[in-house]
MIPARO-18524 format. One record per residue: x negated, z, y negated of N, C-alpha, C, O in turn; residue in one letter; residue number from 1. Coordinates in steps of 0.05 Angstrom, whole numbers, plus 5000, padded with zeros to 4 digits. Atoms other than C-alpha are relative to their C-alpha. Layout:
<recs>
> nu / nw / nv / cau / caw / cav / cu / cw / cv / ou / ow / ov / type / seq
> X / Z / Y / X / Z / Y / X / Z / Y / X / Z / Y / A / NUM;
...
</recs>
This chain:
<recs>
> nu / nw / nv / cau / caw / cav / cu / cw / cv / ou / ow / ov / type / seq
> 4985 / 5008 / 4977 / 4759 / 5314 / 4994 / 5002 / 5024 / 5019 / 4985 / 5041 / 5021 / X / 1;
> 4995 / 4980 / 4980 / 4788 / 5358 / 5048 / 4978 / 4999 / 5021 / 4971 / 4977 / 5031 / X / 2;
> 5021 / 4999 / 4980 / 4734 / 5380 / 5097 / 5012 / 4995 / 5028 / 4998 / 4984 / 5045 / X / 3;
> 4989 / 5003 / 4974 / 4782 / 5379 / 5156 / 5022 / 4978 / 5000 / 5040 / 4979 / 4984 / X / 4;
> 4980 / 5020 / 4997 / 4821 / 5318 / 5178 / 5027 / 5011 / 5010 / 5048 / 4999 / 5006 / X / 5;
> 4976 / 4989 / 4989 / 4871 / 5363 / 5213 / 5021 / 5006 / 4979 / 5045 / 5006 / 4985 / X / 6;
> 4981 / 4994 / 5021 / 4903 / 5380 / 5146 / 5019 / 4977 / 4994 / 5040 / 4981 / 4984 / X / 7;
> 4984 / 5023 / 5006 / 4930 / 5309 / 5141 / 5010 / 4986 / 5025 / 5029 / 4970 / 5023 / X / 8;
> 4993 / 5014 / 4976 / 4936 / 5287 / 5214 / 5028 / 5008 / 5011 / 5036 / 5031 / 5006 / X / 9;
> 4975 / 4995 / 4987 / 5002 / 5281 / 5251 / 4996 / 5001 / 5030 / 4976 / 4991 / 5040 / X / 10;
> 5001 / 4999 / 4971 / 5016 / 5295 / 5324 / 5024 / 4984 / 5011 / 5047 / 4989 / 5004 / X / 11;
> 4979 / 5016 / 4988 / 5056 / 5244 / 5365 / 5016 / 5017 / 5019 / 5006 / 5028 / 5038 / X / 12;
> 4982 / 4985 / 4983 / 5117 / 5278 / 5396 / 5014 / 4983 / 5020 / 5016 / 4991 / 5044 / X / 13;
> 4986 / 5018 / 4981 / 5153 / 5219 / 5427 / 5000 / 4972 / 4988 / 4993 / 4967 / 4965 / X / 14;
> 4998 / 5027 / 5008 / 5164 / 5144 / 5424 / 5025 / 4988 / 5011 / 5032 / 4994 / 5034 / X / 15;
> 4976 / 5013 / 4990 / 5227 / 5102 / 5430 / 5004 / 4974 / 4984 / 4995 / 4972 / 4961 / X / 16;
> 4994 / 5024 / 5015 / 5250 / 5033 / 5411 / 5023 / 5005 / 4981 / 5039 / 5023 / 4986 / X / 17;
> 4977 / 4998 / 5018 / 5297 / 5026 / 5352 / 4992 / 5003 / 4971 / 4968 / 5003 / 4964 / X / 18;
> 5002 / 5000 / 5029 / 5307 / 5031 / 5277 / 4993 / 5029 / 4991 / 5005 / 5048 / 5000 / X / 19;
> 5009 / 4974 / 5010 / 5271 / 5087 / 5241 / 5005 / 5004 / 4971 / 5000 / 5026 / 4960 / X / 20;
> 4993 / 4996 / 5028 / 5293 / 5075 / 5170 / 4984 / 4983 / 4980 / 4994 / 4978 / 4958 / X / 21;
> 5017 / 5015 / 5019 / 5236 / 5036 / 5137 / 5001 / 4970 / 5005 / 5003 / 4955 / 4986 / X / 22;
> 4998 / 5028 / 4992 / 5237 / 4970 / 5174 / 5020 / 4997 / 5023 / 5022 / 5014 / 5040 / X / 23;
> 4981 / 5006 / 4978 / 5291 / 4939 / 5217 / 4990 / 4975 / 5014 / 4977 / 4958 / 5001 / X / 24;
> 5006 / 5024 / 4985 / 5281 / 4887 / 5271 / 5026 / 4986 / 5007 / 5044 / 4999 / 5018 / X / 25;
> 4977 / 5017 / 4992 / 5331 / 4831 / 5280 / 4990 / 4977 / 5017 / 4969 / 4966 / 5012 / X / 26;
> 5007 / 5024 / 4984 / 5330 / 4777 / 5332 / 5016 / 4977 / 4988 / 5040 / 4977 / 4988 / X / 27;
> 4988 / 5024 / 5011 / 5343 / 4710 / 5300 / 4997 / 4977 / 5020 / 4975 / 4973 / 5031 / X / 28;
> 5002 / 5023 / 4982 / 5359 / 4650 / 5343 / 5001 / 4975 / 4982 / 5020 / 4971 / 4967 / X / 29;
> 5002 / 5025 / 5016 / 5338 / 4583 / 5313 / 5003 / 4976 / 5019 / 4996 / 4978 / 5043 / X / 30;
> 5000 / 5026 / 4986 / 5351 / 4512 / 5336 / 4976 / 4985 / 4989 / 4976 / 4979 / 4965 / X / 31;
> 5024 / 5014 / 5009 / 5284 / 4477 / 5333 / 5005 / 4970 / 4998 / 5025 / 4960 / 5008 / X / 32;
> 4997 / 5028 / 5004 / 5274 / 4404 / 5314 / 5005 / 4984 / 5026 / 5017 / 4963 / 5026 / X / 33;
> 4996 / 5014 / 4974 / 5273 / 4385 / 5389 / 5026 / 5008 / 5013 / 5032 / 4999 / 5035 / X / 34;
> 4974 / 4993 / 4990 / 5342 / 4416 / 5398 / 5001 / 5026 / 5016 / 5022 / 5035 / 5024 / X / 35;
> 5002 / 4976 / 4984 / 5318 / 4477 / 5437 / 5004 / 5025 / 4983 / 4996 / 5026 / 4960 / X / 36;
> 4998 / 4974 / 5013 / 5337 / 4548 / 5419 / 4975 / 5016 / 5002 / 4960 / 5014 / 5022 / X / 37;
> 5024 / 4983 / 5000 / 5282 / 4597 / 5400 / 5007 / 5026 / 4987 / 5017 / 5027 / 4965 / X / 38;
> 4994 / 4974 / 5010 / 5289 / 4672 / 5391 / 4975 / 5012 / 4986 / 4953 / 5009 / 4996 / X / 39;
> 5022 / 4988 / 5015 / 5247 / 4708 / 5339 / 5008 / 5028 / 4991 / 5029 / 5032 / 4980 / X / 40;
> 4996 / 4974 / 5012 / 5241 / 4782 / 5322 / 4990 / 4999 / 4972 / 4967 / 4992 / 4967 / X / 41;
> 5006 / 5001 / 5028 / 5242 / 4788 / 5247 / 5002 / 5028 / 4988 / 5023 / 5041 / 4991 / X / 42;
> 5000 / 4974 / 5014 / 5223 / 4851 / 5208 / 5013 / 4997 / 4973 / 5008 / 4979 / 4958 / X / 43;
> 4987 / 4999 / 5026 / 5268 / 4868 / 5149 / 4993 / 5026 / 4987 / 4994 / 5047 / 5000 / X / 44;
> 5006 / 4975 / 5015 / 5250 / 4918 / 5096 / 5002 / 4996 / 4971 / 5004 / 4974 / 4961 / X / 45;
> 4999 / 5000 / 5029 / 5254 / 4936 / 5023 / 4973 / 4993 / 4988 / 4953 / 4997 / 5002 / X / 46;
> 5025 / 5007 / 5013 / 5201 / 4913 / 4974 / 4982 / 5025 / 4996 / 4992 / 5047 / 4992 / X / 47;
> 5019 / 4978 / 5004 / 5138 / 4955 / 4966 / 4978 / 4991 / 4981 / 4976 / 4967 / 4974 / X / 48;
> 5022 / 5005 / 5019 / 5079 / 4960 / 4918 / 4976 / 5016 / 5009 / 4978 / 5038 / 5019 / X / 49;
> 5026 / 4987 / 4996 / 5005 / 4977 / 4927 / 4984 / 4997 / 4975 / 4984 / 4976 / 4962 / X / 50;
> 5014 / 4999 / 5026 / 4961 / 4996 / 4868 / 4970 / 5002 / 5003 / 4960 / 5021 / 5015 / X / 51;
> 5029 / 4998 / 5003 / 4888 / 4981 / 4857 / 4996 / 5013 / 4973 / 5002 / 5001 / 4952 / X / 52;
> 5001 / 4985 / 5025 / 4873 / 5034 / 4805 / 4972 / 5010 / 4993 / 4956 / 5018 / 5011 / X / 53;
> 5026 / 4991 / 5010 / 4812 / 5051 / 4763 / 5004 / 5020 / 4977 / 5022 / 5017 / 4960 / X / 54;
> 4999 / 4979 / 5021 / 4801 / 5113 / 4720 / 4988 / 4988 / 4974 / 4977 / 4966 / 4974 / X / 55;
> 5012 / 5008 / 5025 / 4779 / 5108 / 4647 / 4970 / 4997 / 5003 / 4958 / 4981 / 4989 / X / 56;
> 5029 / 5002 / 4995 / 4708 / 5119 / 4673 / 4992 / 4978 / 5020 / 4968 / 4975 / 5025 / X / 57;
> 5006 / 5022 / 4982 / 4713 / 5061 / 4722 / 5000 / 5007 / 5030 / 4995 / 4990 / 5046 / X / 58;
> 4999 / 4993 / 4972 / 4721 / 5101 / 4787 / 5026 / 4989 / 5012 / 5046 / 4986 / 4998 / X / 59;
> 4976 / 5009 / 4986 / 4771 / 5075 / 4839 / 5015 / 5024 / 5011 / 5004 / 5045 / 5018 / X / 60;
> 4983 / 4978 / 4991 / 4830 / 5118 / 4860 / 5013 / 4992 / 5026 / 5024 / 4970 / 5029 / X / 61;
> 4988 / 5004 / 4974 / 4853 / 5124 / 4932 / 5016 / 5024 / 5008 / 5014 / 5045 / 4995 / X / 62;
> 4985 / 4978 / 4990 / 4899 / 5168 / 4972 / 4995 / 5002 / 5030 / 5000 / 4983 / 5045 / X / 63;
> 5004 / 4996 / 4971 / 4879 / 5196 / 5040 / 5026 / 5009 / 5012 / 5039 / 5028 / 5002 / X / 64;
> 4975 / 4993 / 4987 / 4939 / 5199 / 5086 / 5000 / 4989 / 5028 / 4987 / 4970 / 5035 / X / 65;
> 4997 / 5009 / 4973 / 4958 / 5192 / 5158 / 5017 / 4975 / 5001 / 5037 / 4973 / 4987 / X / 66;
> 4985 / 5025 / 4996 / 4982 / 5123 / 5179 / 5007 / 4998 / 5029 / 4990 / 4996 / 5047 / X / 67;
> 4990 / 5000 / 4972 / 5026 / 5121 / 5242 / 4992 / 4975 / 5016 / 4986 / 4977 / 5040 / X / 68;
> 5008 / 5025 / 4985 / 5009 / 5048 / 5260 / 4972 / 5003 / 5011 / 4968 / 5002 / 5036 / X / 69;
> 5027 / 4997 / 4990 / 4933 / 5057 / 5264 / 4996 / 5027 / 5014 / 4977 / 5031 / 5030 / X / 70;
> 5002 / 4974 / 4988 / 4944 / 5130 / 5285 / 4977 / 5017 / 4990 / 4966 / 5033 / 5005 / X / 71;
> 5022 / 4983 / 5011 / 4893 / 5161 / 5238 / 5003 / 5002 / 4970 / 5019 / 4988 / 4957 / X / 72;
> 5001 / 4996 / 5029 / 4879 / 5185 / 5167 / 4983 / 4977 / 4988 / 4961 / 4973 / 4997 / X / 73;
> 5014 / 5022 / 5013 / 4859 / 5127 / 5122 / 4999 / 5006 / 4970 / 5018 / 5019 / 4959 / X / 74;
> 5001 / 4999 / 5029 / 4837 / 5124 / 5049 / 5014 / 4974 / 4990 / 5003 / 4952 / 4992 / X / 75;
> 4982 / 5021 / 5006 / 4893 / 5080 / 5023 / 5003 / 4995 / 4970 / 4996 / 5012 / 4953 / X / 76;
> 4991 / 5005 / 5027 / 4916 / 5046 / 4959 / 5025 / 5016 / 4995 / 5042 / 5018 / 5012 / X / 77;
> 4975 / 4987 / 5006 / 4969 / 5088 / 4925 / 5023 / 4980 / 4999 / 5018 / 4956 / 4993 / X / 78;
> 4978 / 5019 / 5001 / 5038 / 5057 / 4930 / 5023 / 5010 / 5017 / 5022 / 5032 / 5028 / X / 79;
> 4976 / 4993 / 4984 / 5105 / 5057 / 4964 / 5023 / 4981 / 4994 / 5019 / 4959 / 4985 / X / 80;
> 4976 / 5015 / 5003 / 5176 / 5033 / 4961 / 5009 / 4995 / 4971 / 5005 / 5013 / 4954 / X / 81;
> 4988 / 5006 / 5026 / 5208 / 4999 / 4902 / 5030 / 5005 / 5003 / 5043 / 4994 / 5020 / X / 82;
> 4971 / 4993 / 4999 / 5277 / 5029 / 4889 / 5017 / 4977 / 4993 / 5009 / 4960 / 4977 / X / 83;
> 4982 / 5022 / 5007 / 5337 / 4982 / 4885 / 5003 / 4999 / 4969 / 5010 / 5019 / 4957 / X / 84;
> 4997 / 5004 / 5029 / 5339 / 4953 / 4814 / 4976 / 5008 / 4984 / 4975 / 5004 / 4960 / X / 85;
> 5023 / 4990 / 5015 / 5271 / 4983 / 4796 / 4980 / 4977 / 4995 / 4976 / 4960 / 5013 / X / 86;
> 5021 / 5019 / 5007 / 5219 / 4940 / 4761 / 4975 / 5006 / 5016 / 4968 / 5029 / 5020 / X / 87;
> 5025 / 4997 / 4984 / 5155 / 4928 / 4801 / 4980 / 5017 / 4986 / 4968 / 5035 / 4998 / X / 88;
> 5020 / 4985 / 5014 / 5109 / 4955 / 4747 / 5009 / 5029 / 4997 / 4992 / 5047 / 4999 / X / 89;
> 4990 / 4972 / 5001 / 5153 / 5017 / 4738 / 4995 / 5014 / 5026 / 4986 / 5037 / 5026 / X / 90;
> 5004 / 4989 / 4973 / 5150 / 5029 / 4813 / 4970 / 5006 / 5004 / 4964 / 5028 / 5015 / X / 91;
> 5029 / 4996 / 4996 / 5074 / 5021 / 4813 / 4990 / 5024 / 4985 / 4975 / 5040 / 4996 / X / 92;
> 5008 / 4978 / 5016 / 5063 / 5069 / 4756 / 5011 / 5026 / 5010 / 4998 / 5047 / 5010 / X / 93;
> 4987 / 4976 / 4989 / 5112 / 5119 / 4786 / 4986 / 5009 / 5025 / 4980 / 5033 / 5028 / X / 94;
> 5013 / 4993 / 4975 / 5080 / 5116 / 4855 / 4971 / 5011 / 4995 / 4963 / 5031 / 5008 / X / 95;
> 5027 / 4990 / 5007 / 5010 / 5124 / 4825 / 5000 / 5029 / 4990 / 4984 / 5045 / 4999 / X / 96;
> 4998 / 4973 / 5011 / 5031 / 5185 / 4786 / 5009 / 5020 / 5022 / 4998 / 5042 / 5024 / X / 97;
> 4990 / 4982 / 4979 / 5070 / 5216 / 4845 / 4978 / 5007 / 5020 / 4976 / 5030 / 5028 / X / 98;
> 5019 / 4996 / 4978 / 5014 / 5207 / 4896 / 4973 / 5010 / 4991 / 4959 / 5023 / 5006 / X / 99;
> 5027 / 4992 / 5009 / 4953 / 5220 / 4853 / 4999 / 5018 / 4975 / 4979 / 5031 / 4971 / X / 100;
> 5001 / 4985 / 5025 / 4972 / 5253 / 4787 / 4988 / 4984 / 4978 / 4984 / 4995 / 4956 / X / 101;
> 5012 / 5017 / 5021 / 4940 / 5195 / 4749 / 5022 / 4982 / 4987 / 5039 / 4972 / 5001 / X / 102;
> 4982 / 5018 / 5015 / 4978 / 5157 / 4694 / 4984 / 4975 / 4993 / 4961 / 4977 / 4983 / X / 103;
> 5013 / 5025 / 5006 / 4960 / 5084 / 4685 / 5000 / 4995 / 4970 / 5020 / 4999 / 4956 / X / 104;
> 5001 / 5009 / 5028 / 4935 / 5061 / 4617 / 5013 / 4973 / 4997 / 5029 / 4968 / 4979 / X / 105;
> 4988 / 5026 / 4999 / 4953 / 4989 / 4633 / 5006 / 4993 / 5030 / 4993 / 5004 / 5048 / X / 106;
> 4994 / 5008 / 4973 / 4984 / 4956 / 4694 / 5010 / 4971 / 4999 / 5025 / 4963 / 4981 / X / 107;
> 4991 / 5027 / 4999 / 4995 / 4884 / 4715 / 5004 / 4992 / 5030 / 4988 / 5000 / 5047 / X / 108;
> 4995 / 5010 / 4973 / 5024 / 4850 / 4777 / 4979 / 4978 / 5005 / 4977 / 4959 / 4989 / X / 109;
> 5021 / 5020 / 4994 / 4967 / 4810 / 4810 / 5006 / 4985 / 5026 / 4992 / 4966 / 5032 / X / 110;
> 4994 / 5014 / 4975 / 4999 / 4789 / 4876 / 5028 / 5006 / 5009 / 5039 / 5028 / 5004 / X / 111;
> 4975 / 4997 / 4986 / 5065 / 4778 / 4912 / 4998 / 4985 / 5025 / 4990 / 4962 / 5026 / X / 112;
> 5002 / 5014 / 4974 / 5069 / 4762 / 4986 / 5020 / 5013 / 5019 / 5032 / 5034 / 5013 / X / 113;
> 4984 / 4989 / 4979 / 5108 / 4773 / 5049 / 4982 / 5017 / 5018 / 4958 / 5012 / 5020 / X / 114;
> 5015 / 4983 / 4981 / 5087 / 4826 / 5100 / 4987 / 4982 / 5021 / 4963 / 4986 / 5028 / X / 115;
> 5010 / 5017 / 4979 / 5078 / 4772 / 5153 / 5019 / 4976 / 5002 / 5040 / 4975 / 4990 / X / 116;
> 4983 / 5024 / 4997 / 5107 / 4705 / 5175 / 5026 / 5006 / 5015 / 5045 / 4990 / 5014 / X / 117;
> 4976 / 4991 / 4985 / 5159 / 4743 / 5217 / 5014 / 5023 / 4985 / 5026 / 5040 / 4998 / X / 118;
> 4989 / 4978 / 5015 / 5181 / 4789 / 5160 / 5013 / 4990 / 4974 / 5005 / 4970 / 4962 / X / 119;
> 4987 / 5006 / 5026 / 5228 / 4787 / 5100 / 4990 / 5019 / 4978 / 4996 / 5016 / 4955 / X / 120;
> 5011 / 4979 / 5017 / 5192 / 4847 / 5069 / 4980 / 4989 / 4979 / 4959 / 4978 / 4987 / X / 121;
> 5017 / 5010 / 5022 / 5162 / 4828 / 5001 / 4983 / 5023 / 4990 / 4992 / 5045 / 4986 / X / 122;
> 5019 / 4980 / 5009 / 5100 / 4865 / 4978 / 4987 / 4991 / 4974 / 4983 / 4967 / 4970 / X / 123;
> 5013 / 5006 / 5026 / 5068 / 4869 / 4908 / 4974 / 5015 / 4998 / 4972 / 5038 / 5007 / X / 124;
> 5025 / 4987 / 5007 / 4997 / 4884 / 4887 / 4999 / 5003 / 4970 / 5005 / 4984 / 4955 / X / 125;
> 5002 / 4994 / 5029 / 4986 / 4917 / 4819 / 4972 / 5010 / 4994 / 4961 / 5026 / 5009 / X / 126;
> 5026 / 4990 / 5010 / 4921 / 4928 / 4781 / 5006 / 5019 / 4977 / 5018 / 5011 / 4957 / X / 127;
> 4996 / 4980 / 5021 / 4922 / 4992 / 4740 / 4972 / 5008 / 4990 / 4954 / 5014 / 5005 / X / 128;
> 5025 / 4993 / 5012 / 4866 / 5007 / 4691 / 5003 / 5024 / 4981 / 5025 / 5031 / 4973 / X / 129;
> 5001 / 4977 / 5019 / 4845 / 5065 / 4646 / 5019 / 5022 / 5008 / 5034 / 5033 / 4991 / X / 130;
> 4983 / 4979 / 4989 / 4881 / 5115 / 4690 / 4988 / 5027 / 4992 / 4964 / 5031 / 4993 / X / 131;
> 5008 / 4974 / 5008 / 4879 / 5187 / 4667 / 5015 / 5021 / 5016 / 5039 / 5019 / 5020 / X / 132;
> 4987 / 4979 / 4985 / 4893 / 5250 / 4708 / 5017 / 5017 / 4980 / 5006 / 5028 / 4961 / X / 133;
> 4982 / 4985 / 5018 / 4954 / 5283 / 4675 / 5016 / 5021 / 5015 / 5030 / 5037 / 5002 / X / 134;
> 4984 / 4981 / 4985 / 4986 / 5323 / 4731 / 4989 / 5003 / 5029 / 4971 / 4988 / 5037 / X / 135;
> 5006 / 4997 / 4971 / 4981 / 5347 / 4803 / 5019 / 4980 / 5014 / 5041 / 4974 / 5004 / X / 136;
> 4983 / 5018 / 4985 / 5009 / 5299 / 4855 / 5027 / 5013 / 5008 / 5028 / 5038 / 5012 / X / 137;
> 4974 / 4991 / 4992 / 5083 / 5306 / 4872 / 5011 / 4980 / 5021 / 5031 / 4966 / 5016 / X / 138;
> 4992 / 5019 / 4980 / 5090 / 5266 / 4937 / 5028 / 5006 / 5011 / 5038 / 5028 / 5008 / X / 139;
> 4974 / 4997 / 4987 / 5156 / 5254 / 4973 / 4997 / 5020 / 5023 / 4975 / 5027 / 5032 / X / 140;
> 4999 / 4979 / 4979 / 5177 / 5304 / 5027 / 4984 / 4992 / 5025 / 4972 / 5009 / 5038 / X / 141;
> 5014 / 5008 / 4975 / 5147 / 5262 / 5084 / 4972 / 4989 / 4995 / 4960 / 4978 / 5013 / X / 142;
> 5027 / 5009 / 5007 / 5082 / 5246 / 5047 / 4982 / 5024 / 4999 / 4987 / 5044 / 4986 / X / 143;
> 5021 / 4979 / 5001 / 5021 / 5289 / 5060 / 4975 / 4985 / 4991 / 4962 / 4971 / 5007 / X / 144;
> 5021 / 5017 / 5012 / 4968 / 5260 / 5014 / 4978 / 5017 / 4987 / 4982 / 5040 / 4979 / X / 145;
> 5022 / 4989 / 5014 / 4901 / 5276 / 4985 / 4987 / 4978 / 4982 / 4975 / 4960 / 4993 / X / 146;
> 5012 / 5020 / 5018 / 4880 / 5236 / 4923 / 4969 / 5004 / 5000 / 4959 / 5026 / 5000 / X / 147;
> 5029 / 5000 / 5002 / 4806 / 5217 / 4919 / 4992 / 4979 / 4980 / 5005 / 4958 / 4978 / X / 148;
> 5011 / 5021 / 5017 / 4764 / 5179 / 4869 / 4972 / 4994 / 5012 / 4958 / 5011 / 5022 / X / 149;
> 5026 / 5009 / 4991 / 4703 / 5138 / 4887 / 4987 / 4985 / 4977 / 5000 / 4971 / 4962 / X / 150;
> 5014 / 5016 / 5019 / 4649 / 5109 / 4843 / 5006 / 4971 / 5006 / 5011 / 4963 / 5028 / X / 151;
> 4992 / 5028 / 4998 / 4662 / 5036 / 4830 / 4987 / 4985 / 5024 / 5001 / 4972 / 5039 / X / 152;
> 5013 / 5014 / 4978 / 4610 / 5010 / 4880 / 5010 / 5009 / 5027 / 5014 / 4993 / 5045 / X / 153;
> 4989 / 4989 / 4975 / 4635 / 5056 / 4935 / 5028 / 4991 / 5004 / 5037 / 4986 / 5027 / X / 154;
> 4972 / 5009 / 4999 / 4707 / 5037 / 4919 / 5001 / 4971 / 5009 / 5016 / 4964 / 5028 / X / 155;
> 5000 / 5029 / 4993 / 4692 / 4962 / 4923 / 4991 / 4997 / 5029 / 5003 / 4982 / 5044 / X / 156;
> 5009 / 5001 / 4972 / 4654 / 4974 / 4989 / 5023 / 5008 / 5018 / 5026 / 4996 / 5040 / X / 157;
> 4977 / 4991 / 4983 / 4715 / 5011 / 5017 / 5021 / 4978 / 5001 / 5031 / 4972 / 5023 / X / 158;
> 4980 / 5022 / 5000 / 4763 / 4955 / 4995 / 4990 / 4977 / 5018 / 5006 / 4965 / 5032 / X / 159;
> 5011 / 5022 / 4984 / 4717 / 4904 / 5028 / 4998 / 5007 / 5029 / 4996 / 4989 / 5046 / X / 160;
> 5003 / 4991 / 4972 / 4712 / 4946 / 5092 / 5025 / 4994 / 5017 / 5022 / 4991 / 5041 / X / 161;
> 4976 / 5005 / 4985 / 4784 / 4933 / 5111 / 5011 / 5025 / 5015 / 5029 / 5023 / 5031 / X / 162;
> 4992 / 4975 / 4986 / 4792 / 5006 / 5134 / 5024 / 5013 / 4985 / 5023 / 5037 / 4980 / X / 163;
> 4975 / 4990 / 5012 / 4861 / 5013 / 5102 / 5021 / 4978 / 5005 / 5014 / 4958 / 5017 / X / 164;
> 4979 / 5018 / 4991 / 4928 / 4978 / 5109 / 5009 / 4978 / 4981 / 5023 / 4960 / 4989 / X / 165;
> 4992 / 5021 / 5019 / 4937 / 4936 / 5046 / 4976 / 4984 / 4990 / 4972 / 4981 / 4966 / X / 166;
> 5025 / 5014 / 5007 / 4873 / 4895 / 5048 / 5005 / 4977 / 4982 / 4989 / 4972 / 4964 / X / 167;
> 4995 / 5023 / 5017 / 4904 / 4834 / 5017 / 5005 / 5008 / 4971 / 4996 / 4995 / 4952 / X / 168;
> 4995 / 4990 / 5026 / 4928 / 4875 / 4958 / 4975 / 5010 / 4987 / 4970 / 5007 / 4963 / X / 169;
> 5026 / 4990 / 5010 / 4860 / 4908 / 4951 / 4983 / 4978 / 4990 / 4970 / 4980 / 4969 / X / 170;
> 5016 / 5023 / 5008 / 4825 / 4842 / 4949 / 5010 / 4986 / 4975 / 4995 / 4978 / 4958 / X / 171;
> 4988 / 5012 / 5023 / 4874 / 4813 / 4899 / 4994 / 5017 / 4975 / 4989 / 5006 / 4953 / X / 172;
> 5006 / 4983 / 5023 / 4863 / 4873 / 4854 / 4971 / 4998 / 4991 / 4965 / 4998 / 4967 / X / 173;
> 5028 / 5003 / 5008 / 4787 / 4866 / 4857 / 4995 / 4974 / 4986 / 4980 / 4972 / 4967 / X / 174;
> 5003 / 5026 / 5013 / 4792 / 4792 / 4840 / 5011 / 5002 / 4971 / 4998 / 4993 / 4952 / X / 175;
> 4988 / 4997 / 5027 / 4839 / 4808 / 4781 / 4983 / 5017 / 4981 / 4983 / 5012 / 4957 / X / 176;
> 5017 / 4983 / 5016 / 4791 / 4862 / 4757 / 4973 / 4987 / 4994 / 4957 / 4999 / 4979 / X / 177;
> 5025 / 5014 / 5005 / 4734 / 4812 / 4757 / 4977 / 5010 / 5017 / 4954 / 5005 / 5011 / X / 178;
> 5020 / 4989 / 4983 / 4697 / 4848 / 4813 / 4993 / 4983 / 5024 / 4973 / 4987 / 5037 / X / 179;
> 5005 / 5021 / 4979 / 4701 / 4790 / 4863 / 5005 / 4973 / 4987 / 5024 / 4970 / 4971 / X / 180;
> 4996 / 5027 / 5011 / 4694 / 4717 / 4845 / 5002 / 4980 / 5023 / 4990 / 4983 / 5044 / X / 181;
> 5000 / 5022 / 4981 / 4712 / 4654 / 4882 / 4975 / 4984 / 4996 / 4963 / 4983 / 4974 / X / 182;
> 5024 / 5017 / 5001 / 4654 / 4608 / 4898 / 5008 / 4971 / 4997 / 5030 / 4963 / 5006 / X / 183;
> 4994 / 5029 / 5004 / 4651 / 4535 / 4878 / 4991 / 4984 / 5024 / 4994 / 4960 / 5024 / X / 184;
</recs>
């Protein structure tokens, strides 16, 4: 891991309301059952995927990167946008390879959900197993990433910590991997 967080951190230059390209906000006016109008801000965005990934040796794979919402570097699940017409699994395997240099041995969709109750943005969780390092990362122009691997126990502890942005996807991946069980 990088010794200095400055290598990945961003500096806030300005802030303004408006569309930035990844999510749009629309105000929808609804007529409620009592006949009154109600305005709602709704986020619109393209589908995305987050990958819970394990190496052939069982280590978990994460990507350290700056996250503008929390305003800090987080160890995140690899993932990103699904291109128009692209299959979810293809997008997951592509994002994993681009951000980490690891190729998935197997991959399966384990979750589909909306970003929030006020969003149209659909998100997918994918479990990738038997991943093997085959290349150096080739992130997109606006991505500054550092791939890291953690021993299984440390990885599970990180996923359970909630110190990343796709916690629901992380938990779904751990359940699908048999590392978390529901109680009776």
